[in-house]
Phi, psi and omega in degrees: 000196186264338188232016178226162179264126177267156179218192178298144183059047185299320186256332182199149184288338185239008180261156170269114186250151173241129188239121181246097183288153179288325182241147175243141179238146181285158172296155184302327186279348181284144183292317183274110182258019181291132176289133184245141174283132186272056174236151169297124190303316182292316178297320179298312178299322179296317180293320178299322177293321179293329186264358180305129188227141182301329181267321186265343185074206177269140182290144170272185186294328180290318177296324179289316177306314182290330174296315179296319180295321177293318179300315183293345178250011177282119182303320180295321175300311180300320180289313183301316187251025184304313183290320177297320181294343179282340188240352184211170174294146180294141172262130184265122180286151174292146177290147180293331178197170182301321182298320179294318178304307189287333174293313179294320181296318182297322179283331173294324177298316179296320179295314178303314181293322176299314187286343172272002180059044175290118185304323179293330178283324183285317179071210183288148178240092188276058181230074186298140176277119188238163173099160179260140179165194184264006179067017183278132176279117185239297182222086181297141176198160178249132178205128174052046177076018180229138171260111180272140171259338175205194187287339187239345187241144187200161169265121187270160173062034179265165181250151179292334177300312180298318184294321186261002186292137178259137165234112190063231179265009185245151167254097190302321182296324176284316188293321182299315178292322178298319178295339180257013181296137181085007180235144175283144177280133174274175178300316177296322176301312181301313180296320180296316181291326174299321177291322177301314178301319181290319179300314181293320177295314177295321178299314179300316180299312183293319179302324179294346180259358182273116179237137181222156173269110183253133182253000000 
């Protein structure tokens, strides 16, 4: 991402991951210590020209990053290229016009901030933790707008979308509770899980607004 340091096994402990940082830095012994944008220079310039807008100007590297992030969350893009995405790196289409670029980029910005768990992007988390009990995660399940952690305690007013939402091959709302099975939730755990539910709900909502011209 843009404001954290990634390392080995960035996404999973048992997966082979590929990590493409936005910026490249020279080794300490090199004379030129200029930070470089990790885009192909010609492709970057071409995209900047295609996206040049009378109000926004030409996009910088962060706006381009967010455009790419938005494209990768576009439902039509995912459906159209589903088979190809299983076997190769994603190919990012050129925007049909500057307005399309900036619309997709703006939604990519919102998604990026959500996924970095930016508090200002997440906002309120209206999923109160209810019920009497020992706060122990025993058998998580979703029923009637509630995510139960045991037979008596639950997160209320939740959506089935959040519970069943996939990111990659995982369903984060289910997996997080599964990973905490047999442990009592702390105050911070409750707050963190409420944020997860909100992020997944908002991700689904924003994805539904991303429209692109695909050729």
